[in-house]
C-alpha positions in Angstrom: -29.0 14.3 2.8 -27.7 15.3 -0.6 -28.6 13.3 -3.7 -26.1 10.6 -4.5 -23.5 11.7 -7.1 -24.1 10.5 -10.7 -20.4 10.0 -11.2 -17.7 9.0 -8.8 -14.1 9.9 -9.5 -11.6 7.2 -8.4 -8.0 8.0 -7.8 -6.1 4.6 -7.8 -3.3 4.6 -5.3 -2.8 0.9 -4.8 0.6 0.6 -6.6 2.0 3.4 -4.4 0.2 2.8 -1.2 0.2 -0.9 -1.5 3.7 -1.9 -2.7 5.4 0.3 -0.1 3.9 -1.9 2.6 5.1 -5.3 1.1 8.1 -7.2 2.3 8.6 -9.3 -0.8 10.7 -7.7 -3.6 8.7 -6.8 -6.6 10.8 -6.4 -9.8 10.6 -3.0 -11.5 9.5 -4.6 -14.8 6.5 -6.2 -13.0 5.6 -2.9 -11.4 5.7 -1.2 -14.8 3.5 -3.9 -16.4 1.1 -3.6 -13.5 0.6 0.2 -14.0 0.2 -0.5 -17.7 -2.5 -3.1 -16.9 -4.3 -0.6 -14.7 -4.2 1.9 -17.5 -6.5 -0.3 -19.5 -9.3 -0.4 -16.9 -10.8 3.0 -17.5 -9.1 4.6 -14.5 -8.4 8.3 -15.1 -6.0 8.8 -12.1 -3.2 6.4 -11.0 -0.7 7.2 -8.2 2.1 4.7 -8.4 5.4 5.9 -7.0 6.8 7.6 -3.9 9.8 9.9 -4.1 11.0 9.1 -0.6 14.2 7.7 1.0 14.8 4.0 0.1 16.2 3.7 3.7 12.6 4.2 5.0 10.6 2.7 2.1 12.8 0.2 0.3 10.1 -0.7 -2.2 10.3 2.7 -3.7 14.1 2.6 -4.4 13.3 2.2 -8.1 10.8 5.0 -8.3 12.6 6.9 -11.1 12.9 3.7 -13.2 9.3 2.9 -12.6 8.1 6.2 -13.8 10.4 6.1 -16.8 9.1 2.7 -17.8 5.4 3.1 -17.9 3.4 3.3 -21.2 1.6 6.6 -20.7 -2.0 6.4 -21.8 -3.7 9.6 -23.0 -6.4 10.9 -20.7 -4.9 9.4 -17.5 -3.3 11.5 -14.8 -0.2 9.6 -13.4 0.9 11.0 -10.1 3.5 10.3 -7.4 4.0 11.2 -3.8 6.6 13.2 -2.0 7.0 14.1 1.7 9.7 16.8 1.4 11.1 19.3 -1.1 13.7 16.9 -2.3 11.0 14.4 -3.3 9.0 17.1 -5.1 12.1 18.1 -7.1 12.7 14.5 -8.1 9.1 14.2 -9.2 9.3 17.5 -11.2 12.0 15.9 -13.4 9.3 13.6 -14.8 6.7 16.1 -15.8 6.6 14.5 -19.2 5.2 11.4 -17.5 3.7 12.6 -14.2 1.0 15.2 -13.5 2.3 17.4 -10.7 -0.6 18.1 -8.4 -0.1 21.2 -6.2 -1.0 19.8 -2.8 -0.1 20.1 0.8 -1.4 18.4 3.9 -0.9 18.2 7.7 -1.3 15.3 10.2 -3.8 15.8 12.9 -1.6 13.8 15.2 1.7 15.2 16.4 3.1 11.7 17.1 2.2 10.4 13.7 3.5 13.5 12.0 6.9 13.0 13.6 7.0 9.3 12.7 5.7 9.7 9.2 7.5 13.0 8.1 10.1 13.5 10.9 8.6 16.9 11.5 6.1 18.4 14.0 2.8 19.8 12.6 4.1 23.3 13.1 7.4 22.5 11.3 5.5 21.0 8.4 3.2 24.1 8.1 6.3 26.3 8.1 7.4 24.4 4.9 4.4 25.6 2.9 6.1 28.7 1.5 8.7 26.7 -0.2 6.2 24.4 -1.8 4.0 27.3 -2.9 7.0 29.0 -4.5 7.7 25.9 -6.5 4.0 25.5 -7.5 3.8 29.1 -8.5 6.8 28.7 -10.7 4.9 25.9 -12.5 2.0 28.3 -13.1 -0.4 27.1 -10.4 -2.6 29.6 -8.4 -4.6 27.0 -6.4 -3.4 24.6 -3.7 -5.1 21.4 -2.7 -5.0 20.9 1.1 -5.8 18.0 3.5 -5.6 16.5 6.9 -4.3 13.0 7.6 -5.3 11.0 10.6 -8.5 13.0 10.6 -10.8 10.5 12.2 -8.6 9.0 15.0 -5.0 8.0 15.8 -3.6 4.8 17.2 -1.0 6.9 19.2 -3.1 9.8 20.4 -6.7 8.5 20.3 -9.7 10.4 19.2 -9.2 13.4 16.9 -11.7 16.2 17.3 -13.5 17.9 14.4 -12.2 21.2 15.8 -8.7 20.0 15.4 -9.2 19.0 11.8 -11.0 22.2 10.9 -8.4 24.3 12.6 -5.6 22.6 10.6 -7.5 23.2 7.4 -8.0 26.9 8.3 -4.3 27.2 9.2 -3.4 25.9 5.7 -6.0 28.2 4.0 -4.7 31.2 5.9 -1.1 30.5 5.1 -1.9 29.8 1.4 -3.9 33.0 1.1 -1.0 35.0 2.6 1.2 33.5 -0.1 -1.2 34.5 -2.8 -2.8 31.0 -3.4 -6.4 30.0 -3.3 -7.3 26.6 -2.0 -8.8 23.8 -4.1 -9.7 20.3 -3.3 -9.9 19.3 0.4 -8.9 15.7 1.3 -9.8 14.0 4.6 -7.6 11.0 5.3 -8.8 8.1 7.6 -5.2 7.0 7.8 -5.6 4.5 10.6 -9.2 3.3 9.9 -11.0 4.9 12.9 -13.8 6.4 10.9 -17.5 5.4 11.1 -20.4 6.5 8.8 -21.6 9.0 11.4 -18.1 10.5 11.8 -17.8 10.8 8.0 -21.1 12.5 7.6 -20.4 14.8 10.6 -16.9 15.9 9.5 -17.7 16.2 5.8 -20.7 18.3 6.7 -18.6 20.6 8.8 -16.0 21.0 6.1 -18.7 21.6 3.4 -20.4 24.2 5.7 -17.1 26.1 6.0 -15.9 25.6 2.4 -19.0 25.1 0.3 -17.3 25.7 -3.0 -14.4 23.3 -2.6 -14.6 19.7 -3.6 -14.0 17.1 -0.9 -12.1 13.9 -1.4 -12.1 11.0 1.1 -9.1 8.6 1.7 -10.6 5.7 3.6 -8.6 2.8 5.1 -10.4 -0.5 5.7 -8.4 -1.5 8.8 -11.5 -2.3 10.8 -13.8 -3.2 7.9 -15.7 0.1 7.8 -14.4 1.5 4.6 -17.2 0.6 2.3 -19.8 1.8 4.8 -17.9 5.1 5.1 -17.7 5.3 1.3 -21.5 5.1 1.0 -21.9 7.6 3.9 -19.5 10.0 2.0 -21.6 9.7 -1.2 -24.8 10.3 0.8 -23.4 13.7 1.8 -22.3 14.6 -1.7 -18.7 13.4 -1.9 -17.8 12.2 -5.4 -14.0 11.9 -5.1 -12.3 9.0 -3.4 -8.8 7.4 -3.2 -8.9 3.6 -3.6 -6.4 0.8 -3.9 -6.8 -2.2 -6.2 -7.4 -5.5 -4.3 -7.2 -3.5 -1.1 -3.5 -3.2 -1.3 -1.5 -1.4 1.3 -1.5 0.0 4.8 0.7 2.5 6.5 4.2 1.5 7.7 4.0 4.0 10.5 0.5 3.3 11.9 1.5 1.1 14.9 -0.7 -1.8 14.1 0.0 -5.2 12.6 -1.6 -6.3 9.4 -3.0 -2.9 8.7 -5.5 -3.0 5.8 -5.0 -0.7 2.9 -7.2 1.9 1.3 -10.7 1.0 0.3 -10.7 -1.6 -2.4 -11.1 -0.1 -5.9 -13.0 -3.0 -7.5 -15.3 -3.1 -4.4 -16.0 0.7 -4.9 -16.6 0.2 -8.6 -19.0 -2.7 -7.8 -20.9 -0.8 -5.3 -21.3 2.1 -7.7 -22.4 -0.2 -10.5 -25.1 -1.8 -8.3 -26.3 1.7 -7.2 -26.5 3.1 -10.7 -23.5 5.4 -10.3 -21.0 5.7 -13.1 -17.2 5.5 -12.6 -16.0 4.9 -16.2 -14.1 1.8 -14.9 -14.5 -1.7 -16.4 -15.2 -3.9 -13.3 -14.1 -7.1 -15.0 -10.7 -5.6 -16.0 -10.4 -4.2 -12.5 -11.0 -7.7 -11.0 -8.2 -9.1 -13.3 -5.9 -6.4 -12.1 -6.7 -7.3 -8.5 -5.9 -10.9 -9.2 -2.6 -9.8 -10.7 -1.9 -7.7 -7.6 -2.2 -10.9 -5.5 0.2 -12.7 -7.7 2.8 -9.9 -7.4 2.7 -9.7 -3.6 2.4 -13.5 -3.2 -0.4 -13.6 -0.6 -4.2 -13.0 -0.4 -5.4 -9.5 -0.5 -8.6 -8.3 1.3 -10.8 -7.2 -1.7 -14.2 -9.0 -1.8 -15.3 -8.7 -5.4 -12.3 -10.5 -6.9 -13.6 -13.5 -4.9 -17.3 -12.9 -5.0 -17.5 -11.9 -8.6 -19.3 -9.3 -10.7 -23.0 -9.7 -10.2 -23.6 -8.5 -13.8 -21.9 -11.7 -14.9 -24.1 -13.8 -12.7 -27.3 -12.0 -13.9 -26.3 -12.6 -17.6 -25.7 -16.3 -16.9 -29.0 -16.6 -15.1 -30.8 -14.9 -18.0 -29.1 -17.1 -20.6 -30.1 -20.2 -18.6 -33.7 -19.1 -18.1 
C-alpha cells in the first residue's frame, strides 16, 4: 500500500454533472452566481457547463451565456464538457474564460456508449484523429484519456479489468500513431458499481502498465460506496478526484431512478481534513455552497457534512466550553 497523498486535487463538477440531471428550471443568473460562490471556496478546478444539444440536456441550453457571465478568478481552471466536435468548437470560442483540456475517453459498455454519445465504442475511437488535430492546433502534445463505466454497467453487467485496460491501450496506440503522448488517465465509476477492492485492483493494474501517468477517479455514490472507494483510491496513491458539491447529479442515461451524483465535495474535503491531508479548500465555505445548491434545485441533496457539520467547529466549541 502506498503512503497516503499529502495533497488531494479536487475537480469540482457539480454544476455541470448536477444541474444537467435536474428537472426544475434554474435561471442562468443563479447558475452564474453559484459558480462565483464556488470560486471563493479554494477550489482550483470547476467544470460547470456542457456544450451539448439542448434537445437531450435542456438544462445546458444556456451554456454559452453561463460561461460568458462568470467572474473568472485567477488561479482557477474553469472547464466545460463536450461529447462531439461541434461541442468542442463551441467551447473553443470561450478560451478567454475556459481552460480547454485535451482529453478523450471511451465507454466500456457498448450499450451505454450508444445511449450517451449515439456512437459505438469503435465509432467513437475513430473520431480521435479529428480531436487530436484540433488539440495540436492549440499547441498540445499530450492527450488525457479515460474509460467510463469502468467498474460495471446497469445494461451489460460486470466490466472486466481486461476490457478497461484494452480500451486504454487502444487510445494510447491511436494517440501515439497521431504523434501525441498520453497524460492523465481517468477511471469513471459512472453507474456506482465500484467497491474498494475493485478500485485498488483496477488502479493497481493501470499504474503497473502506466507508472508515470497520474490517475484520476470519478466516483458515483449511487450505492453509497463512493467515500469508501475514495479512501481506497488514496491508499493506492491516487491524489486526483472529480467531486460534486452536495452530491449533485447523476447520469441521465444510466437506467436507474434517483441515481446519486458524483462523490460529494464537502464530504471529500472533510475526510481529507480529518486524515491530515490538504486540499486547499475551505470546508465551511464548501458547506455554504452545498446549502445553496439545495436551494437552487429545491430538494434535499445527499451530502452528509452539510447536515452533520464540520468537526473542527465542534471541537472549537467544546474547547471554549471546557
